[in-house]
N, C-alpha and C positions, 0 to 999 in steps of 0.2 A: 415145633413150626409154633410159630402165635399168631393170636387172634387173625392179624390185617395176609397174614400168605396163607392159612386156611380158607378165610372169608374169599381170595382171590383161588386158590383154590377152588373153589363148590361154584363159584357164581362162573371161570367158563366150563368149570364139568354140568351144567346146570344150562347154561349157555347152545353147549356140545349138543346136550337132551329136546331139549327142546327148536330148538335153530328153524326145522322144518316147518314146526305148528308155528312158529312166529311168520317166518313167511306167508303163509299158509294162510294167519288172518287177517296178512293183509289185502286190503280194497280196492282202494283207488289205481285208477285202470287210468293213472297215467304211469303208475309203478311208483310217484315218488316217496309212502312209504315203505319201502320195505328201500331203497337210493335212500332213504331215514336211518335207516336200518341201517345196513352197513357204512352211512361216515358215523352212526357213533363206534361200534362195530376198531374205523376204523385208527378214532384219533386216542381209542383209547388205550390199540396200538403201540402208538406213534404212544402214549404216554410210559407204557410199560414201559416202553423203547430205551427210552431213558433215562428209567431208572433201573435196567439193566446193567446201565451203561456209569451208573455209580454205583453199582451192589459190586458188578464187576475189579472199578477201581479200589472201590473201598478192600475187599476181599487177595488183593494181587501187596493196597500196603498189609496187609496180616499177618499175609501165609510165609514163612520160614523160611518155607526151602523151594522151591521149585517145578518139583515134584511129591507127594506122595498119595499116603490113604488110607483109609476107614477102612470097619470092617465091612460098609456100604459105596465108599466112593471110590475113585481117583480124579486124582485133582492135578494139574496140572499148570506150571505157572506161563510162560514166555514174554518176553517182549522183544517186535514187534523193532527194524530198523526201519528210518526213517531216509528212503532213495534221488538224491535228481544231483543233480548238473553232471548230469550225463555221457560219460565220452561215445559217441555213440560208431562213428567210426575208428576206436582204433577196438569195441569188446564185436559189432561187425565182421573185421575185418579175422580177428581172434577166431570167433566163432566159423567160419569161412577157409581159415585152416583145422582146424581138427575136423569138421567135416570132410575132410578133401579124405586128409588120416584115420580117421574113423572106419570112410569106406577105400580104404585103399588104392591114392589117389592118389595121394605124394606122393611127389619125384613122379607122380605119370608123366610118357611122352606126347602121350597122345587120345585121344579119346575117337571107336569107331563110329559114327553115323550112320542109320538108316540105312540110308542111298550107297553105302561101303567106304565113303568117304575119309581117312583120318583128317577132327582138327587137331589142331595143340592143345595140349588139358590145359591151359593158362581156360579157357572155354569156360570153361566150368566154375572156375574162378568169377568169369567177368559175369556169368551165369548167376548166380547165387548173389554177387554184389547190382545186377541188377532187378533185381527178385526185394532186394530188399530195400533196395531205391521206393519201389510203389508202394513199399509197407509204409512207408515214412519212420521217425522217429522215434513211435512207443517205448522205452523201458521197455527192457528184452525180460520171459520170464527166468526167476534168478535160480528158481530148480532146473533148469533148460540149463542155462549155462555149472549151472556145480553138476551137473550125468557129463560136461565134457569136459572136468575140470579146472571149472573155469574160478574166481568167487572176481562177487556182484560187485563186493567193496574196490575191491584194483580197477573200475572201469566210472565209478562217483566216487558223489557225496555223501559217506553217509555222516547217520547219528540214530539215538536209540531213540525209540520209535512207543510208544506205550504200551501196557500190558497187556495182555489180555491171559484168562484164565477158562482153564477147559475144564468144567466137570462134568465126567464121570460112573453113570449108578452099573453096581457090580452088577455085574446079575444072579440073584437067590435064590438058590438052592430047593429053600424050603417053601414059598410057592408058585416058581419056574417063572422068574417071571427074569427081563428081558436086559439084555448093556443100554440103557435112555440116556442119549449125549445131549448134556444139557449146558 
């Protein structure tokens, strides 16, 4: 690691070790000195987050493969998708149909109520539509669509998004270390 990264690691370790003492040393009865400490930490965290984004973009460009490992790291690169202009009526209709099918109710003739009355099965479809209408038109969870065998790209405009890089430290058996996602 370069000096700057080593110094950063040391500074965070030192802050972690001394934070309680720093808070104890604050004596302003109004607590403004503790608030100032919090402000400094938040400001530096924001700066670090911006640097993290820059480093992630650089790593995504530098990597040759979407998945690679070293003796100590597993590195995964993934490109997100930007999705917009959802056709809410279409995906909601298809989800309703898939859910009825998944619960064995596709083609059902009726639904028995607690009072013993038989209602037309279409009431379930209508009920789900009412729930969706009350929920609004937020984009669906892509993972949930996928679980139903539906592809989000069928219901929206999709374009390549930003690259993300996941770096996971492999377990170090010699030191008894634990995997560490980063």
